C-alpha positions, 0 to 999 in steps of 0.5 A, a space after each residue: 129906145 127901141 130896137 128891130 127884131 127880124 122875123 120871117 123878113 120883117 122888122 118888129 120893135 122891141 126895147 133894147 140898150 143902145 150899142 156900146 152900153 152893156 151894162 145892166 144898170 140904166 145909163 143916160 144913153 137909154 133915156 133918148 129914144 132911137 129909131 130902129 134904123 138908126 140903131 143898126 146904122 153904125 154897123 151898116 157902115 162898118 160891115 157892108 162898107 160896099 153899100 150906102 147906109 140906106 141900102 143896107 138898112 133895107 136888109 137888117 138881117 144882112 147887117 146882123 149876119 155880117 156882124 155875126 160873121 166878121 164883128 170884133 168882140 165889142 160889136 158882136 156884144 153890143 149887137 147881141 144886146 140890141 137885138 137878143 139872142 132869138 134874132 140872132 138865132 133867126 139870122 142863123 137859121 135863115 142864113 144864105 150861102 156864103 153869109 158865114 164861114 165855118 168858124 163863125 158858124 160853129 161858133 153861133 151854133 154853139 153860143 146860141 144852143 142850136 148844136 151840141 158838140 160835134 153836131 153843128 149842121 153844114 153851112 148852107 150851100 147854093 143850089 144850081 138849077 
């Protein structure tokens, strides 16, 4: 199967394990290919409920950020296995104001090796003209 990676706002493709299958050994779910958009569809419905899945899938980085910020343990682990740490780093680096709460912001900086203890950068802020 394939998943999409977010790099500078562009969707790239790489092999992946399907959501819900965190084992490293191959399972039957891996034998059937899945489109990149379809891999994120369950998260789009659950975490961007105010948009249609199609509208949400047009902004995969927003889906990933929402799961990183609001996701339960199982969804976060499945998403991390699906897209990989480098995509999660890119989403965090490109985050807009309001996408992450303080707790999630700190957690992901530590989890992804982007900050040392007590060295988490400030949350993004909105700029007013």
